[in-house]
Backbone bond lengths (Angstrom), bond angles and torsions (degrees), N, CA, C in turn:
res aa  C-N    CA-C-N  psi(-1)  N-CA   C-N-CA  omega(-1)  CA-C   N-CA-C  phi
1 M - - - 1.372 - - 1.537 108.09 -
2 N 1.390 112.81 118.44 1.463 119.76 177.25 1.449 109.55 -95.11
3 L 1.394 118.84 116.36 1.515 120.12 -179.78 1.484 112.49 -95.41
4 G 1.273 120.53 -10.09 1.439 120.58 -176.43 1.428 113.94 100.67
5 P 1.499 112.62 164.26 1.398 116.35 -174.60 1.612 119.37 -66.43
6 H 1.255 111.21 -22.12 1.501 122.06 -177.31 1.430 113.73 -103.57
7 A 1.242 121.90 9.75 1.524 124.80 -177.83 1.556 110.98 -56.91
8 A 1.346 113.38 -45.12 1.498 116.82 -172.81 1.528 106.50 -65.57
9 F 1.368 118.53 -47.22 1.378 115.20 176.23 1.521 120.22 -61.04
10 I 1.297 118.10 -36.94 1.477 125.74 177.20 1.591 106.62 -65.72
11 L 1.281 117.27 -51.87 1.484 117.04 -177.56 1.585 113.12 -63.78
12 L 1.393 114.01 -36.33 1.447 115.05 177.53 1.558 110.40 -68.58
13 S 1.318 116.98 -35.30 1.463 118.40 177.88 1.534 111.62 -66.94
14 Y 1.343 117.06 -40.21 1.479 114.29 176.46 1.500 109.93 -70.49
15 G 1.269 122.15 -35.69 1.443 123.89 169.21 1.431 117.50 -52.60
16 A 1.371 117.09 -44.86 1.484 121.98 -177.42 1.540 103.57 -71.43
17 A 1.299 125.47 -48.66 1.352 125.93 178.37 1.557 116.18 -49.38
18 I 1.344 109.10 -45.51 1.483 117.75 -179.23 1.612 106.09 -64.33
19 L 1.325 117.93 -48.10 1.357 125.74 -175.22 1.681 108.08 -61.99
20 I 1.237 116.65 -42.38 1.522 122.39 179.21 1.508 107.03 -63.92
21 L 1.292 118.46 -47.48 1.453 122.13 -176.57 1.512 106.69 -66.48
22 A 1.274 123.84 -39.09 1.441 120.34 -178.07 1.522 110.44 -68.80
23 V 1.341 118.51 -39.64 1.478 124.16 173.84 1.578 112.77 -61.08
24 L 1.261 117.12 -38.74 1.458 122.07 179.82 1.655 108.80 -71.82
25 I 1.320 116.23 -38.28 1.479 116.23 178.46 1.434 112.12 -73.53
26 A 1.430 118.22 -34.45 1.463 117.34 173.39 1.471 114.56 -70.44
27 W 1.376 121.06 -34.12 1.475 120.76 173.16 1.553 110.30 -65.11
28 I 1.231 119.62 -46.19 1.484 119.53 177.35 1.514 112.64 -56.45
29 W 1.336 116.08 -47.29 1.462 120.52 -176.61 1.618 106.88 -63.97
30 L 1.295 119.39 -44.88 1.395 120.47 -179.98 1.481 114.25 -62.47
31 S 1.387 112.43 -41.65 1.460 114.07 176.91 1.535 113.23 -64.07
32 H 1.369 113.94 -43.31 1.387 117.26 174.08 1.503 117.72 -49.73
33 R 1.355 111.17 -43.62 1.498 117.38 -178.22 1.534 108.01 -71.81
34 A 1.268 122.12 -33.56 1.469 122.16 -179.21 1.529 107.37 -71.23
35 L 1.348 121.48 -39.86 1.421 123.25 -177.84 1.580 110.34 -68.58
36 K 1.340 112.96 -32.37 1.521 113.28 178.52 1.462 108.95 -69.20
37 R 1.382 118.47 -37.59 1.431 117.98 -179.28 1.506 112.60 -69.51
38 T 1.375 117.59 -34.97 1.425 123.23 179.55 1.611 108.16 -68.73
39 L 1.376 118.53 -38.48 1.511 124.54 175.80 1.500 108.44 -63.25
40 A 1.297 116.48 -42.33 1.510 116.02 -178.55 1.409 112.77 -71.29
41 A 1.290 117.50 -37.00 1.512 120.69 179.72 1.574 109.61 -63.34
42 L 1.391 116.96 -44.03 1.407 125.73 176.97 1.629 107.97 -59.05
43 E 1.254 116.93 -52.94 1.415 119.68 -175.29 1.567 111.07 -63.45
44 E 1.332 115.66 -33.88 1.441 120.88 177.88 1.507 109.32 -65.59
45 R 1.401 118.78 -33.05 1.432 120.88 178.67 1.527 110.52 -82.07
46 G 1.261 121.25 -0.71 1.479 124.06 175.66 1.569 112.05 99.92
47 V 1.245 117.54 -1.08 1.439 116.80 176.77 1.539 110.09 -74.61
48 T 1.299 116.79 135.19 1.498 118.19 -179.85 1.444 111.08 -121.71
49 R 1.341 112.88 163.41 1.507 115.36 178.07 1.438 115.46 -79.85
50 R 1.325 116.04 151.37 1.481 120.48 -176.80 1.585 110.17 -63.97
51 S 1.388 115.65 -25.59 1.414 120.51 -178.21 1.550 113.09 -90.67
52 D 1.378 113.97 9.73 1.531 117.82 -174.19 1.550 103.22 -77.29
53 E 1.309 118.96 123.72 1.454 123.28 -179.84 1.511 109.36 -66.43
54 R 1.241 122.26 -38.82 1.410 121.65 -176.17 1.530 113.06 -60.90
55 R 1.264 115.35 -30.58 1.533 120.90 -176.39 1.578 111.81 -73.79
56 K 1.320 115.27 -28.05 1.486 121.60 -175.88 1.496 111.49 -65.99
57 Y 1.290 117.84 -21.46 1.554 116.69 -169.56 1.521 105.57 -113.01
58 R 1.207 124.82 17.68 1.497 125.96 175.63 1.467 112.92 -84.28
């Protein structure tokens, strides 16, 4: 199977793009989990969000 003179470059480019996308997705997912834990801890301490409707009428 003859892939051509630039096949290595093309395949490495696709591999790098896939790796970068995977790292970004993992980073966003881990950041989301950390923020959810932080928000849960703050709400457990009684800190509410400014947009919380229940707080506006107290």
